[in-house]
Chimera marker file (.cmm) of the C-alpha trace (Angstrom):
<marker_set name="trace">
<marker id="1" x="-11.159" y="24.821" z="-6.502" r="1" g="1" b="0" radius="0.5"/>
<marker id="2" x="-10.732" y="22.287" z="-3.716" r="1" g="1" b="0" radius="0.5"/>
<marker id="3" x="-10.984" y="23.086" z="-0.020" r="1" g="1" b="0" radius="0.5"/>
<marker id="4" x="-7.196" y="23.087" z="0.257" r="1" g="1" b="0" radius="0.5"/>
<marker id="5" x="-6.964" y="25.708" z="-2.518" r="1" g="1" b="0" radius="0.5"/>
<marker id="6" x="-8.915" y="28.252" z="-0.497" r="1" g="1" b="0" radius="0.5"/>
<marker id="7" x="-5.987" y="30.654" z="-0.696" r="1" g="1" b="0" radius="0.5"/>
<marker id="8" x="-5.939" y="30.900" z="-4.488" r="1" g="1" b="0" radius="0.5"/>
<marker id="9" x="-6.125" y="34.430" z="-5.869" r="1" g="1" b="0" radius="0.5"/>
<marker id="10" x="-5.982" y="35.596" z="-9.472" r="1" g="1" b="0" radius="0.5"/>
<marker id="11" x="-2.856" y="37.345" z="-10.683" r="1" g="1" b="0" radius="0.5"/>
<marker id="12" x="-3.238" y="41.068" z="-11.340" r="1" g="1" b="0" radius="0.5"/>
<marker id="13" x="-4.248" y="42.201" z="-14.803" r="1" g="1" b="0" radius="0.5"/>
<marker id="14" x="-3.053" y="45.789" z="-14.420" r="1" g="1" b="0" radius="0.5"/>
<marker id="15" x="-1.395" y="46.746" z="-17.683" r="1" g="1" b="0" radius="0.5"/>
<marker id="16" x="-1.898" y="50.476" z="-18.050" r="1" g="1" b="0" radius="0.5"/>
<marker id="17" x="1.760" y="51.397" z="-17.673" r="1" g="1" b="0" radius="0.5"/>
<marker id="18" x="5.128" y="50.296" z="-16.359" r="1" g="1" b="0" radius="0.5"/>
<marker id="19" x="4.673" y="51.653" z="-12.840" r="1" g="1" b="0" radius="0.5"/>
<marker id="20" x="1.093" y="50.418" z="-12.492" r="1" g="1" b="0" radius="0.5"/>
<marker id="21" x="2.000" y="46.914" z="-13.668" r="1" g="1" b="0" radius="0.5"/>
<marker id="22" x="5.172" y="46.677" z="-11.593" r="1" g="1" b="0" radius="0.5"/>
<marker id="23" x="3.428" y="47.809" z="-8.420" r="1" g="1" b="0" radius="0.5"/>
<marker id="24" x="0.455" y="45.502" z="-9.010" r="1" g="1" b="0" radius="0.5"/>
<marker id="25" x="2.746" y="42.464" z="-9.123" r="1" g="1" b="0" radius="0.5"/>
<marker id="26" x="4.770" y="43.613" z="-6.103" r="1" g="1" b="0" radius="0.5"/>
<marker id="27" x="1.541" y="44.132" z="-4.136" r="1" g="1" b="0" radius="0.5"/>
<marker id="28" x="0.269" y="40.728" z="-5.255" r="1" g="1" b="0" radius="0.5"/>
<marker id="29" x="3.464" y="39.013" z="-4.060" r="1" g="1" b="0" radius="0.5"/>
<marker id="30" x="3.275" y="40.787" z="-0.699" r="1" g="1" b="0" radius="0.5"/>
<marker id="31" x="-0.376" y="39.789" z="-0.287" r="1" g="1" b="0" radius="0.5"/>
<marker id="32" x="0.489" y="36.166" z="-1.082" r="1" g="1" b="0" radius="0.5"/>
<marker id="33" x="3.052" y="36.102" z="1.730" r="1" g="1" b="0" radius="0.5"/>
<marker id="34" x="0.629" y="37.560" z="4.262" r="1" g="1" b="0" radius="0.5"/>
<marker id="35" x="-2.177" y="35.262" z="3.085" r="1" g="1" b="0" radius="0.5"/>
<marker id="36" x="-0.024" y="32.259" z="4.055" r="1" g="1" b="0" radius="0.5"/>
<marker id="37" x="-0.060" y="33.421" z="7.690" r="1" g="1" b="0" radius="0.5"/>
<marker id="38" x="-3.825" y="33.893" z="7.985" r="1" g="1" b="0" radius="0.5"/>
<marker id="39" x="-5.741" y="31.634" z="10.348" r="1" g="1" b="0" radius="0.5"/>
<marker id="40" x="-2.683" y="30.045" z="11.916" r="1" g="1" b="0" radius="0.5"/>
<marker id="41" x="-1.727" y="29.969" z="15.565" r="1" g="1" b="0" radius="0.5"/>
<marker id="42" x="1.411" y="31.543" z="16.960" r="1" g="1" b="0" radius="0.5"/>
<marker id="43" x="2.906" y="28.058" z="17.277" r="1" g="1" b="0" radius="0.5"/>
<marker id="44" x="2.109" y="27.188" z="13.664" r="1" g="1" b="0" radius="0.5"/>
<marker id="45" x="3.625" y="30.451" z="12.412" r="1" g="1" b="0" radius="0.5"/>
<marker id="46" x="6.857" y="29.697" z="14.280" r="1" g="1" b="0" radius="0.5"/>
<marker id="47" x="6.945" y="26.001" z="13.397" r="1" g="1" b="0" radius="0.5"/>
<marker id="48" x="10.193" y="24.966" z="11.725" r="1" g="1" b="0" radius="0.5"/>
<marker id="49" x="9.602" y="22.371" z="9.019" r="1" g="1" b="0" radius="0.5"/>
<marker id="50" x="12.856" y="22.486" z="7.064" r="1" g="1" b="0" radius="0.5"/>
<marker id="51" x="16.481" y="21.990" z="7.992" r="1" g="1" b="0" radius="0.5"/>
<marker id="52" x="17.395" y="25.653" z="7.507" r="1" g="1" b="0" radius="0.5"/>
<marker id="53" x="15.105" y="26.696" z="10.356" r="1" g="1" b="0" radius="0.5"/>
<marker id="54" x="12.858" y="28.753" z="8.076" r="1" g="1" b="0" radius="0.5"/>
<marker id="55" x="9.316" y="29.354" z="9.298" r="1" g="1" b="0" radius="0.5"/>
<marker id="56" x="6.442" y="31.538" z="8.123" r="1" g="1" b="0" radius="0.5"/>
<marker id="57" x="6.943" y="34.252" z="10.715" r="1" g="1" b="0" radius="0.5"/>
<marker id="58" x="10.664" y="34.365" z="9.990" r="1" g="1" b="0" radius="0.5"/>
<marker id="59" x="9.973" y="34.858" z="6.283" r="1" g="1" b="0" radius="0.5"/>
<marker id="60" x="7.795" y="37.864" z="7.095" r="1" g="1" b="0" radius="0.5"/>
<marker id="61" x="10.464" y="39.274" z="9.418" r="1" g="1" b="0" radius="0.5"/>
<marker id="62" x="13.091" y="38.845" z="6.687" r="1" g="1" b="0" radius="0.5"/>
<marker id="63" x="10.903" y="40.571" z="4.078" r="1" g="1" b="0" radius="0.5"/>
<marker id="64" x="10.255" y="43.443" z="6.485" r="1" g="1" b="0" radius="0.5"/>
<marker id="65" x="13.990" y="44.035" z="6.717" r="1" g="1" b="0" radius="0.5"/>
<marker id="66" x="14.299" y="43.810" z="2.929" r="1" g="1" b="0" radius="0.5"/>
<marker id="67" x="11.539" y="46.399" z="2.381" r="1" g="1" b="0" radius="0.5"/>
<marker id="68" x="13.247" y="48.805" z="4.770" r="1" g="1" b="0" radius="0.5"/>
<marker id="69" x="16.722" y="48.233" z="3.381" r="1" g="1" b="0" radius="0.5"/>
<marker id="70" x="15.925" y="48.433" z="-0.320" r="1" g="1" b="0" radius="0.5"/>
<marker id="71" x="13.214" y="51.094" z="-0.374" r="1" g="1" b="0" radius="0.5"/>
<marker id="72" x="13.986" y="52.950" z="2.847" r="1" g="1" b="0" radius="0.5"/>
<marker id="73" x="17.762" y="52.966" z="2.602" r="1" g="1" b="0" radius="0.5"/>
<marker id="74" x="18.659" y="52.632" z="-1.071" r="1" g="1" b="0" radius="0.5"/>
<marker id="75" x="15.743" y="54.454" z="-2.708" r="1" g="1" b="0" radius="0.5"/>
<marker id="76" x="14.890" y="57.032" z="-0.016" r="1" g="1" b="0" radius="0.5"/>
<marker id="77" x="18.371" y="57.385" z="1.467" r="1" g="1" b="0" radius="0.5"/>
<marker id="78" x="17.292" y="56.788" z="5.083" r="1" g="1" b="0" radius="0.5"/>
<marker id="79" x="20.455" y="55.945" z="7.026" r="1" g="1" b="0" radius="0.5"/>
<marker id="80" x="18.358" y="54.317" z="9.773" r="1" g="1" b="0" radius="0.5"/>
<marker id="81" x="17.937" y="51.318" z="7.478" r="1" g="1" b="0" radius="0.5"/>
<marker id="82" x="21.524" y="51.043" z="6.245" r="1" g="1" b="0" radius="0.5"/>
<marker id="83" x="22.096" y="48.135" z="8.628" r="1" g="1" b="0" radius="0.5"/>
<marker id="84" x="19.158" y="45.772" z="9.058" r="1" g="1" b="0" radius="0.5"/>
<marker id="85" x="19.019" y="42.213" z="10.324" r="1" g="1" b="0" radius="0.5"/>
<marker id="86" x="17.949" y="39.976" z="7.445" r="1" g="1" b="0" radius="0.5"/>
<marker id="87" x="17.789" y="36.943" z="9.726" r="1" g="1" b="0" radius="0.5"/>
<marker id="88" x="14.649" y="34.865" z="10.002" r="1" g="1" b="0" radius="0.5"/>
<marker id="89" x="14.782" y="34.177" z="13.729" r="1" g="1" b="0" radius="0.5"/>
<marker id="90" x="11.926" y="35.861" z="15.579" r="1" g="1" b="0" radius="0.5"/>
<marker id="91" x="12.558" y="36.382" z="19.307" r="1" g="1" b="0" radius="0.5"/>
<marker id="92" x="9.995" y="34.676" z="21.556" r="1" g="1" b="0" radius="0.5"/>
<marker id="93" x="8.988" y="38.014" z="23.090" r="1" g="1" b="0" radius="0.5"/>
<marker id="94" x="7.992" y="39.393" z="19.668" r="1" g="1" b="0" radius="0.5"/>
<marker id="95" x="4.473" y="38.277" z="18.794" r="1" g="1" b="0" radius="0.5"/>
<marker id="96" x="3.204" y="37.248" z="15.393" r="1" g="1" b="0" radius="0.5"/>
<marker id="97" x="0.900" y="40.262" z="15.514" r="1" g="1" b="0" radius="0.5"/>
<marker id="98" x="3.914" y="42.550" z="15.984" r="1" g="1" b="0" radius="0.5"/>
<marker id="99" x="5.836" y="40.930" z="13.117" r="1" g="1" b="0" radius="0.5"/>
<marker id="100" x="2.875" y="41.223" z="10.754" r="1" g="1" b="0" radius="0.5"/>
<marker id="101" x="2.212" y="44.829" z="11.830" r="1" g="1" b="0" radius="0.5"/>
<marker id="102" x="5.867" y="45.715" z="11.208" r="1" g="1" b="0" radius="0.5"/>
<marker id="103" x="5.627" y="44.207" z="7.723" r="1" g="1" b="0" radius="0.5"/>
<marker id="104" x="2.469" y="46.187" z="6.968" r="1" g="1" b="0" radius="0.5"/>
<marker id="105" x="4.208" y="49.370" z="8.164" r="1" g="1" b="0" radius="0.5"/>
<marker id="106" x="7.312" y="48.639" z="6.082" r="1" g="1" b="0" radius="0.5"/>
<marker id="107" x="5.196" y="47.964" z="2.989" r="1" g="1" b="0" radius="0.5"/>
<marker id="108" x="3.242" y="51.210" z="3.489" r="1" g="1" b="0" radius="0.5"/>
<marker id="109" x="6.500" y="53.143" z="3.883" r="1" g="1" b="0" radius="0.5"/>
<marker id="110" x="7.934" y="51.475" z="0.770" r="1" g="1" b="0" radius="0.5"/>
<marker id="111" x="4.813" y="52.319" z="-1.212" r="1" g="1" b="0" radius="0.5"/>
<marker id="112" x="5.126" y="55.950" z="-0.131" r="1" g="1" b="0" radius="0.5"/>
<marker id="113" x="8.759" y="56.001" z="-1.269" r="1" g="1" b="0" radius="0.5"/>
<marker id="114" x="7.847" y="54.429" z="-4.609" r="1" g="1" b="0" radius="0.5"/>
<marker id="115" x="4.915" y="56.824" z="-4.995" r="1" g="1" b="0" radius="0.5"/>
<marker id="116" x="7.273" y="59.758" z="-4.514" r="1" g="1" b="0" radius="0.5"/>
<marker id="117" x="9.503" y="58.325" z="-7.263" r="1" g="1" b="0" radius="0.5"/>
<marker id="118" x="7.016" y="58.414" z="-10.118" r="1" g="1" b="0" radius="0.5"/>
<marker id="119" x="9.889" y="57.867" z="-12.554" r="1" g="1" b="0" radius="0.5"/>
<marker id="120" x="11.203" y="54.320" z="-12.233" r="1" g="1" b="0" radius="0.5"/>
<marker id="121" x="14.292" y="55.214" z="-14.251" r="1" g="1" b="0" radius="0.5"/>
<marker id="122" x="15.508" y="57.661" z="-11.614" r="1" g="1" b="0" radius="0.5"/>
<marker id="123" x="18.653" y="56.520" z="-9.796" r="1" g="1" b="0" radius="0.5"/>
<marker id="124" x="18.545" y="55.315" z="-6.205" r="1" g="1" b="0" radius="0.5"/>
<marker id="125" x="19.710" y="57.711" z="-3.467" r="1" g="1" b="0" radius="0.5"/>
<marker id="126" x="22.298" y="55.264" z="-2.115" r="1" g="1" b="0" radius="0.5"/>
<marker id="127" x="24.399" y="53.260" z="-4.569" r="1" g="1" b="0" radius="0.5"/>
<marker id="128" x="24.075" y="49.484" z="-4.682" r="1" g="1" b="0" radius="0.5"/>
<marker id="129" x="27.578" y="47.986" z="-4.786" r="1" g="1" b="0" radius="0.5"/>
<marker id="130" x="28.859" y="51.394" z="-5.887" r="1" g="1" b="0" radius="0.5"/>
<marker id="131" x="26.351" y="51.629" z="-8.762" r="1" g="1" b="0" radius="0.5"/>
<marker id="132" x="23.483" y="54.080" z="-9.013" r="1" g="1" b="0" radius="0.5"/>
<marker id="133" x="20.927" y="51.558" z="-10.152" r="1" g="1" b="0" radius="0.5"/>
<marker id="134" x="17.378" y="52.676" z="-10.922" r="1" g="1" b="0" radius="0.5"/>
<marker id="135" x="14.280" y="52.562" z="-8.764" r="1" g="1" b="0" radius="0.5"/>
<marker id="136" x="13.020" y="50.150" z="-11.462" r="1" g="1" b="0" radius="0.5"/>
<marker id="137" x="15.800" y="47.737" z="-10.515" r="1" g="1" b="0" radius="0.5"/>
<marker id="138" x="14.876" y="47.911" z="-6.823" r="1" g="1" b="0" radius="0.5"/>
<marker id="139" x="11.183" y="47.302" z="-7.590" r="1" g="1" b="0" radius="0.5"/>
<marker id="140" x="12.097" y="44.328" z="-9.784" r="1" g="1" b="0" radius="0.5"/>
<marker id="141" x="14.534" y="42.974" z="-7.203" r="1" g="1" b="0" radius="0.5"/>
<marker id="142" x="12.038" y="43.270" z="-4.349" r="1" g="1" b="0" radius="0.5"/>
<marker id="143" x="9.312" y="41.685" z="-6.475" r="1" g="1" b="0" radius="0.5"/>
<marker id="144" x="11.550" y="38.702" z="-7.239" r="1" g="1" b="0" radius="0.5"/>
<marker id="145" x="12.675" y="38.451" z="-3.604" r="1" g="1" b="0" radius="0.5"/>
<marker id="146" x="9.097" y="38.572" z="-2.334" r="1" g="1" b="0" radius="0.5"/>
<marker id="147" x="7.854" y="36.074" z="-4.930" r="1" g="1" b="0" radius="0.5"/>
<marker id="148" x="10.703" y="33.706" z="-4.050" r="1" g="1" b="0" radius="0.5"/>
<marker id="149" x="9.753" y="33.802" z="-0.371" r="1" g="1" b="0" radius="0.5"/>
<marker id="150" x="6.045" y="33.541" z="-1.187" r="1" g="1" b="0" radius="0.5"/>
<marker id="151" x="6.917" y="30.203" z="-2.806" r="1" g="1" b="0" radius="0.5"/>
<marker id="152" x="8.702" y="29.128" z="0.371" r="1" g="1" b="0" radius="0.5"/>
<marker id="153" x="5.637" y="30.216" z="2.343" r="1" g="1" b="0" radius="0.5"/>
<marker id="154" x="3.396" y="28.141" z="0.027" r="1" g="1" b="0" radius="0.5"/>
<marker id="155" x="5.362" y="25.017" z="0.836" r="1" g="1" b="0" radius="0.5"/>
<marker id="156" x="5.503" y="25.710" z="4.571" r="1" g="1" b="0" radius="0.5"/>
<marker id="157" x="1.770" y="26.408" z="4.730" r="1" g="1" b="0" radius="0.5"/>
<marker id="158" x="0.971" y="23.221" z="2.850" r="1" g="1" b="0" radius="0.5"/>
<marker id="159" x="3.087" y="21.279" z="5.344" r="1" g="1" b="0" radius="0.5"/>
<marker id="160" x="1.279" y="22.909" z="8.277" r="1" g="1" b="0" radius="0.5"/>
<marker id="161" x="-2.355" y="22.379" z="7.299" r="1" g="1" b="0" radius="0.5"/>
<marker id="162" x="-2.556" y="21.364" z="3.647" r="1" g="1" b="0" radius="0.5"/>
<marker id="163" x="-3.706" y="24.768" z="2.386" r="1" g="1" b="0" radius="0.5"/>
<marker id="164" x="-2.431" y="25.606" z="-1.102" r="1" g="1" b="0" radius="0.5"/>
<marker id="165" x="-2.917" y="28.329" z="-3.667" r="1" g="1" b="0" radius="0.5"/>
<marker id="166" x="-1.362" y="31.677" z="-4.292" r="1" g="1" b="0" radius="0.5"/>
<link id1="1" id2="2" r="1" g="1" b="0" radius="0.2"/>
<link id1="2" id2="3" r="1" g="1" b="0" radius="0.2"/>
<link id1="3" id2="4" r="1" g="1" b="0" radius="0.2"/>
<link id1="4" id2="5" r="1" g="1" b="0" radius="0.2"/>
<link id1="5" id2="6" r="1" g="1" b="0" radius="0.2"/>
<link id1="6" id2="7" r="1" g="1" b="0" radius="0.2"/>
<link id1="7" id2="8" r="1" g="1" b="0" radius="0.2"/>
<link id1="8" id2="9" r="1" g="1" b="0" radius="0.2"/>
<link id1="9" id2="10" r="1" g="1" b="0" radius="0.2"/>
<link id1="10" id2="11" r="1" g="1" b="0" radius="0.2"/>
<link id1="11" id2="12" r="1" g="1" b="0" radius="0.2"/>
<link id1="12" id2="13" r="1" g="1" b="0" radius="0.2"/>
<link id1="13" id2="14" r="1" g="1" b="0" radius="0.2"/>
<link id1="14" id2="15" r="1" g="1" b="0" radius="0.2"/>
<link id1="15" id2="16" r="1" g="1" b="0" radius="0.2"/>
<link id1="16" id2="17" r="1" g="1" b="0" radius="0.2"/>
<link id1="17" id2="18" r="1" g="1" b="0" radius="0.2"/>
<link id1="18" id2="19" r="1" g="1" b="0" radius="0.2"/>
<link id1="19" id2="20" r="1" g="1" b="0" radius="0.2"/>
<link id1="20" id2="21" r="1" g="1" b="0" radius="0.2"/>
<link id1="21" id2="22" r="1" g="1" b="0" radius="0.2"/>
<link id1="22" id2="23" r="1" g="1" b="0" radius="0.2"/>
<link id1="23" id2="24" r="1" g="1" b="0" radius="0.2"/>
<link id1="24" id2="25" r="1" g="1" b="0" radius="0.2"/>
<link id1="25" id2="26" r="1" g="1" b="0" radius="0.2"/>
<link id1="26" id2="27" r="1" g="1" b="0" radius="0.2"/>
<link id1="27" id2="28" r="1" g="1" b="0" radius="0.2"/>
<link id1="28" id2="29" r="1" g="1" b="0" radius="0.2"/>
<link id1="29" id2="30" r="1" g="1" b="0" radius="0.2"/>
<link id1="30" id2="31" r="1" g="1" b="0" radius="0.2"/>
<link id1="31" id2="32" r="1" g="1" b="0" radius="0.2"/>
<link id1="32" id2="33" r="1" g="1" b="0" radius="0.2"/>
<link id1="33" id2="34" r="1" g="1" b="0" radius="0.2"/>
<link id1="34" id2="35" r="1" g="1" b="0" radius="0.2"/>
<link id1="35" id2="36" r="1" g="1" b="0" radius="0.2"/>
<link id1="36" id2="37" r="1" g="1" b="0" radius="0.2"/>
<link id1="37" id2="38" r="1" g="1" b="0" radius="0.2"/>
<link id1="38" id2="39" r="1" g="1" b="0" radius="0.2"/>
<link id1="39" id2="40" r="1" g="1" b="0" radius="0.2"/>
<link id1="40" id2="41" r="1" g="1" b="0" radius="0.2"/>
<link id1="41" id2="42" r="1" g="1" b="0" radius="0.2"/>
<link id1="42" id2="43" r="1" g="1" b="0" radius="0.2"/>
<link id1="43" id2="44" r="1" g="1" b="0" radius="0.2"/>
<link id1="44" id2="45" r="1" g="1" b="0" radius="0.2"/>
<link id1="45" id2="46" r="1" g="1" b="0" radius="0.2"/>
<link id1="46" id2="47" r="1" g="1" b="0" radius="0.2"/>
<link id1="47" id2="48" r="1" g="1" b="0" radius="0.2"/>
<link id1="48" id2="49" r="1" g="1" b="0" radius="0.2"/>
<link id1="49" id2="50" r="1" g="1" b="0" radius="0.2"/>
<link id1="50" id2="51" r="1" g="1" b="0" radius="0.2"/>
<link id1="51" id2="52" r="1" g="1" b="0" radius="0.2"/>
<link id1="52" id2="53" r="1" g="1" b="0" radius="0.2"/>
<link id1="53" id2="54" r="1" g="1" b="0" radius="0.2"/>
<link id1="54" id2="55" r="1" g="1" b="0" radius="0.2"/>
<link id1="55" id2="56" r="1" g="1" b="0" radius="0.2"/>
<link id1="56" id2="57" r="1" g="1" b="0" radius="0.2"/>
<link id1="57" id2="58" r="1" g="1" b="0" radius="0.2"/>
<link id1="58" id2="59" r="1" g="1" b="0" radius="0.2"/>
<link id1="59" id2="60" r="1" g="1" b="0" radius="0.2"/>
<link id1="60" id2="61" r="1" g="1" b="0" radius="0.2"/>
<link id1="61" id2="62" r="1" g="1" b="0" radius="0.2"/>
<link id1="62" id2="63" r="1" g="1" b="0" radius="0.2"/>
<link id1="63" id2="64" r="1" g="1" b="0" radius="0.2"/>
<link id1="64" id2="65" r="1" g="1" b="0" radius="0.2"/>
<link id1="65" id2="66" r="1" g="1" b="0" radius="0.2"/>
<link id1="66" id2="67" r="1" g="1" b="0" radius="0.2"/>
<link id1="67" id2="68" r="1" g="1" b="0" radius="0.2"/>
<link id1="68" id2="69" r="1" g="1" b="0" radius="0.2"/>
<link id1="69" id2="70" r="1" g="1" b="0" radius="0.2"/>
<link id1="70" id2="71" r="1" g="1" b="0" radius="0.2"/>
<link id1="71" id2="72" r="1" g="1" b="0" radius="0.2"/>
<link id1="72" id2="73" r="1" g="1" b="0" radius="0.2"/>
<link id1="73" id2="74" r="1" g="1" b="0" radius="0.2"/>
<link id1="74" id2="75" r="1" g="1" b="0" radius="0.2"/>
<link id1="75" id2="76" r="1" g="1" b="0" radius="0.2"/>
<link id1="76" id2="77" r="1" g="1" b="0" radius="0.2"/>
<link id1="77" id2="78" r="1" g="1" b="0" radius="0.2"/>
<link id1="78" id2="79" r="1" g="1" b="0" radius="0.2"/>
<link id1="79" id2="80" r="1" g="1" b="0" radius="0.2"/>
<link id1="80" id2="81" r="1" g="1" b="0" radius="0.2"/>
<link id1="81" id2="82" r="1" g="1" b="0" radius="0.2"/>
<link id1="82" id2="83" r="1" g="1" b="0" radius="0.2"/>
<link id1="83" id2="84" r="1" g="1" b="0" radius="0.2"/>
<link id1="84" id2="85" r="1" g="1" b="0" radius="0.2"/>
<link id1="85" id2="86" r="1" g="1" b="0" radius="0.2"/>
<link id1="86" id2="87" r="1" g="1" b="0" radius="0.2"/>
<link id1="87" id2="88" r="1" g="1" b="0" radius="0.2"/>
<link id1="88" id2="89" r="1" g="1" b="0" radius="0.2"/>
<link id1="89" id2="90" r="1" g="1" b="0" radius="0.2"/>
<link id1="90" id2="91" r="1" g="1" b="0" radius="0.2"/>
<link id1="91" id2="92" r="1" g="1" b="0" radius="0.2"/>
<link id1="92" id2="93" r="1" g="1" b="0" radius="0.2"/>
<link id1="93" id2="94" r="1" g="1" b="0" radius="0.2"/>
<link id1="94" id2="95" r="1" g="1" b="0" radius="0.2"/>
<link id1="95" id2="96" r="1" g="1" b="0" radius="0.2"/>
<link id1="96" id2="97" r="1" g="1" b="0" radius="0.2"/>
<link id1="97" id2="98" r="1" g="1" b="0" radius="0.2"/>
<link id1="98" id2="99" r="1" g="1" b="0" radius="0.2"/>
<link id1="99" id2="100" r="1" g="1" b="0" radius="0.2"/>
<link id1="100" id2="101" r="1" g="1" b="0" radius="0.2"/>
<link id1="101" id2="102" r="1" g="1" b="0" radius="0.2"/>
<link id1="102" id2="103" r="1" g="1" b="0" radius="0.2"/>
<link id1="103" id2="104" r="1" g="1" b="0" radius="0.2"/>
<link id1="104" id2="105" r="1" g="1" b="0" radius="0.2"/>
<link id1="105" id2="106" r="1" g="1" b="0" radius="0.2"/>
<link id1="106" id2="107" r="1" g="1" b="0" radius="0.2"/>
<link id1="107" id2="108" r="1" g="1" b="0" radius="0.2"/>
<link id1="108" id2="109" r="1" g="1" b="0" radius="0.2"/>
<link id1="109" id2="110" r="1" g="1" b="0" radius="0.2"/>
<link id1="110" id2="111" r="1" g="1" b="0" radius="0.2"/>
<link id1="111" id2="112" r="1" g="1" b="0" radius="0.2"/>
<link id1="112" id2="113" r="1" g="1" b="0" radius="0.2"/>
<link id1="113" id2="114" r="1" g="1" b="0" radius="0.2"/>
<link id1="114" id2="115" r="1" g="1" b="0" radius="0.2"/>
<link id1="115" id2="116" r="1" g="1" b="0" radius="0.2"/>
<link id1="116" id2="117" r="1" g="1" b="0" radius="0.2"/>
<link id1="117" id2="118" r="1" g="1" b="0" radius="0.2"/>
<link id1="118" id2="119" r="1" g="1" b="0" radius="0.2"/>
<link id1="119" id2="120" r="1" g="1" b="0" radius="0.2"/>
<link id1="120" id2="121" r="1" g="1" b="0" radius="0.2"/>
<link id1="121" id2="122" r="1" g="1" b="0" radius="0.2"/>
<link id1="122" id2="123" r="1" g="1" b="0" radius="0.2"/>
<link id1="123" id2="124" r="1" g="1" b="0" radius="0.2"/>
<link id1="124" id2="125" r="1" g="1" b="0" radius="0.2"/>
<link id1="125" id2="126" r="1" g="1" b="0" radius="0.2"/>
<link id1="126" id2="127" r="1" g="1" b="0" radius="0.2"/>
<link id1="127" id2="128" r="1" g="1" b="0" radius="0.2"/>
<link id1="128" id2="129" r="1" g="1" b="0" radius="0.2"/>
<link id1="129" id2="130" r="1" g="1" b="0" radius="0.2"/>
<link id1="130" id2="131" r="1" g="1" b="0" radius="0.2"/>
<link id1="131" id2="132" r="1" g="1" b="0" radius="0.2"/>
<link id1="132" id2="133" r="1" g="1" b="0" radius="0.2"/>
<link id1="133" id2="134" r="1" g="1" b="0" radius="0.2"/>
<link id1="134" id2="135" r="1" g="1" b="0" radius="0.2"/>
<link id1="135" id2="136" r="1" g="1" b="0" radius="0.2"/>
<link id1="136" id2="137" r="1" g="1" b="0" radius="0.2"/>
<link id1="137" id2="138" r="1" g="1" b="0" radius="0.2"/>
<link id1="138" id2="139" r="1" g="1" b="0" radius="0.2"/>
<link id1="139" id2="140" r="1" g="1" b="0" radius="0.2"/>
<link id1="140" id2="141" r="1" g="1" b="0" radius="0.2"/>
<link id1="141" id2="142" r="1" g="1" b="0" radius="0.2"/>
<link id1="142" id2="143" r="1" g="1" b="0" radius="0.2"/>
<link id1="143" id2="144" r="1" g="1" b="0" radius="0.2"/>
<link id1="144" id2="145" r="1" g="1" b="0" radius="0.2"/>
<link id1="145" id2="146" r="1" g="1" b="0" radius="0.2"/>
<link id1="146" id2="147" r="1" g="1" b="0" radius="0.2"/>
<link id1="147" id2="148" r="1" g="1" b="0" radius="0.2"/>
<link id1="148" id2="149" r="1" g="1" b="0" radius="0.2"/>
<link id1="149" id2="150" r="1" g="1" b="0" radius="0.2"/>
<link id1="150" id2="151" r="1" g="1" b="0" radius="0.2"/>
<link id1="151" id2="152" r="1" g="1" b="0" radius="0.2"/>
<link id1="152" id2="153" r="1" g="1" b="0" radius="0.2"/>
<link id1="153" id2="154" r="1" g="1" b="0" radius="0.2"/>
<link id1="154" id2="155" r="1" g="1" b="0" radius="0.2"/>
<link id1="155" id2="156" r="1" g="1" b="0" radius="0.2"/>
<link id1="156" id2="157" r="1" g="1" b="0" radius="0.2"/>
<link id1="157" id2="158" r="1" g="1" b="0" radius="0.2"/>
<link id1="158" id2="159" r="1" g="1" b="0" radius="0.2"/>
<link id1="159" id2="160" r="1" g="1" b="0" radius="0.2"/>
<link id1="160" id2="161" r="1" g="1" b="0" radius="0.2"/>
<link id1="161" id2="162" r="1" g="1" b="0" radius="0.2"/>
<link id1="162" id2="163" r="1" g="1" b="0" radius="0.2"/>
<link id1="163" id2="164" r="1" g="1" b="0" radius="0.2"/>
<link id1="164" id2="165" r="1" g="1" b="0" radius="0.2"/>
<link id1="165" id2="166" r="1" g="1" b="0" radius="0.2"/>
</marker_set>
């Protein structure tokens, strides 16, 4: 492993059951996103390096909203998260520490919701496009969404300081 691959982590090898495996990969994807923010300054976390305006802190803010919307609203039925802002703009008065803390809180809340739903085949509390999809679907969707943004974070981090790895 080279110095720039200091962020490389092994993929999970949990394979004792559907829930265990699914949650291991969701947790891994979440950790990969957070890992991309470690050791950077506030300015680096907010630095825009692509034409869409995406930055590392904005990705975390977006994923926080997604955690709350999909697990809080759809799985748990919490109306407080029926309308969330999926935007990636982080107001100047909101610190990186606050954004990362909010993500950690949202992840912990999501994990509690998932933990209370030990059966992944159970339907969500709030329909998705008028369909009662399963908790399994939400876990798979959020895993793919988080992995997708972890890839964006990989590229942004490499542009900032050359660090690579998952």
